[in-house]
N, C-alpha and C positions, 0 to 999 in steps of 0.2 A: 515238538517245534509252531508255535503256531503267532506268535509275537512278534513286531520286528527288535531291530537290537541296535540301542541307540549309543555311539562312541565315541570318546573324546581322544583327538590326536594332540600333542603338545608339543608342539616343535619349539623349542627355543635355541637361545644359544647356550655352550658347556664352559664355565670357567675353570681352566687346564687343570688337572689335579686336587681341587678343593673342592672336596665329598660336601665338608658343611655346609658350605656358600652355594653349593647347586642345590641340597636339599631344601635352604630358604625359600632358595629362588623359586623352585617347582610348591613349595606350599601358597607363596606370592598365585603361582599363575592357577594352583585349584581352587583359588576362590573364584574364578570364571566357567569351573564345571555347571553343569546345570542340573539342575534334579532330576532323578530315577536314569541317571546315567548309568549304562551297565560296563560297561569299561572304558578304560584310561589307558593310553598308551603314550611311552616314555622313550624318549630314544634308545641305542648302545650307548653303554657306557656312560651313563647320565651322573654321574657323579663324579666325572675324570674328564672326559673326552678318551677319544681312540686312542689308546694309550698302550707301549710296550715296557712301560716300568712299572709291572708289575708288583715288583718285589717291596717297592716304598707305597703302591698306593691301595693292596690288595684289604681286602675287608676275609673275615668270617661270617660263618653261618650264626651265630650269633652276636655279630658285631651291630654297627649304630645302624648302617643302612637298611640291614634285612630286616632291625625291629622299628626303623622307620616307617617303612614301606607298608607293614602289617596295621601298625597304627591308623597311617592316610586310610587305609582302606575302611578298616571299620568306622574311622569318624565319617568318610565320605559316604559309606556305603554302596561300594561299588568295589570291582576290582580294578585293581592296577597291575601294569607288564612294566620291564625294561630292563636292558643288560646292566649289573657291575660286574668291575674283578674280585675272584674268590679265593680266597689260598684253603684249599681242602687235602688231607692226606699227600702232605708235600708237592700237590701240583696245585697250577693256577689255571683258574675256568674264569672262559668270557660269558657269563651264567646270566641266565632269563631268571628273575623273579615273576612271578605271577601273583601276588596279595589276593584274597578272597575277601570278601564283607565279614563273613566270621570267625575270621580269625586264620582261617590255613594259608599254607605256603606250598606251592607245585615250583620245580624250576626245571628248566632247560639247558642244555650245555650246546653253545654252537659248535657244531658236526665241522663246518667248513673253513678253516683257520686260514686268514690270508696273508697267502709267502710272499707276495711282494711289498708286505710292510715287516714281515720276520715272523708274524703272529703265531704262526707252527713251530718256532724254537721258543718261545716265551710261555705259550697255554697249551693244554692239554685238550685235547678234540671231543665230544659228546658221541653217545653211539644210542641216543635213543629218543625220538620225536613224543610232544609231550600235546593228547589233546583235554582241552580244559571244558567243562560242560559249562555255559550259562544260561540261563533261563531258556532252555531247549537246543539252544546251538550248541554247536560243537566247533573249535577253534584250535588252531594249530598256528602256534606259534614259532618264530624262526629269527634267525639274528643275518642281516645284512648278507654278505658274501654268500651266504645259505641261497638267495634269491638264484644264484645261477648253475644252479644246479637241480633241474627239473623232477631228477628221480629219488632224491629225496623228500622234495616236495610232494608228488604224487599223490592224491587222492584218490587211495581206492575204494572203489564201490562204493562211491559216495562217505567214506567214512570221518569225511569234516566239512564242514558249510562257509568256514573263513577262516583264511589264513591270514597273519599279521606276522610282519618284518621291522624289527628296529635296525636303524643304521644308521654308522657316520659314515653316508655314502660321499665325497669330494664333487663338488659343482664338475672339475674336468670329466667326470663319469657319468653326468647326469644324463647321459644321453642314456645308457644302456640301464638306468634307474627307471626312465618312464620308456623304456619295450619291454621291458623282463617282466614289470609288475602285470600290464593286459595281458602278456603271455601264458603267464602262471595260473592267472583267470580264467583265461579260454579253454587250455587244456585240462583246466580243473575243474570244470562249471561251478567255482565258488566265488567268494566275495573276495577280495586282496587288499589290505589296508597296508600302506607303507609309512613307516615315521622318522622322518630324517630330521635334523639339525642343520643350523644358521648358522650364522659367524666364521670364522678362524679360529687353529687349534691352534698348541702348542710347536705344533712342528711346521707351519706355516700353511697348511692346507686352508683351501675354503668350501662354505657348504652353502648351496643353495634350498635348503629345505627340502621343495618338492614334495611333499608329504602328502600322500593320494591315496585317493578312495574308490576300489575298480568293482562292476557288476559282474557278476559271472558272464556275460558275454564281449566283456573287454570294454564294455563303454567307462569312460572314465568321470565317474558321479562328483568327482570334485579335488583339484590339485591347489595344492597352497605355496607361493614361490618367496622365500628371502624373510618373508615375516616373521616374528615371535607370535605367538599365541594359542589358546585354546580352540579347536575346531570340533565341533560335533554334527555329525552326522546319523543317518539313520538307516541303515541295511534293513533292506524288504524283502521278507518273508516269502510274500506274494512274488515277487520279482526272482527270486532264488528258485522254489516251487516251478513255477512257468518254464524258468530256463531249463531247465532239466525235463522235464515233462513234453517240451514241445521238439528239445533235439535232443532226445536221453543216446548224447556220441558217449558217454560212458558206460552204459553197456559194451562197448567193443572194443575196451579195452585193454590192451594187454595184459595178464595176471603174473606177478611173480612177486618173491620175497625178497626183501634186501638181507646179505650177511649181517649186518648191525640189528639190535633187536630196534624194530622200528618206531614201536608206538604205548607211551605209557598213560592207559585214561584216569583223568582224576575224577 
């Protein structure tokens, strides 16, 4: 890895449980994506908003949104990620899709389900992390509530360089979003990217966005409040390398194995 990573944060309102309308909206926003962007990040449940109506909103892996995200990634010549509701093997999943510019598709199923909304009653939990290789960078994506669980996120022996969190994180708990994102960056000495939505959902919850890019030392590089848009930032390879070399705390980290199979390399 010897180059910076160009990443686009797509922060937007979401039309409640209207997949086709949301796909069309994102296609319009994609017109603002800069050339040579490496990764485009969409919010959690980007076709529906955060809903427990899985039976009426779920798609399958051969459905329209999976096909759509693969086409968009190839057309834009970039990686695109975000989560949707998937039905598979009689279960529903809050599944992150990661589409590559060469037509491949990787998946990550949300590990920590938000019990305060009954998500654990509606969806099945995942048990494997995903690490995607993008132009020499190793990126590990997570979904919303995962942010609160540092053991699951732990970058053991620097096995990844950046974490992405896609979210529907309500404004009334934005303080925790702003606090936990830097914590995950500092304790793992990685870049952290959080992409949240704005507006109000069908349950009446408001969202302030606050999509964020954070350096390995916890410094906030950018944070975007309340407004819809596409926000592009460079992650510095030099800054990542210097952070690890000048303060190699990672060498003293505890060694452990998770009971769940932790990593699926792409």
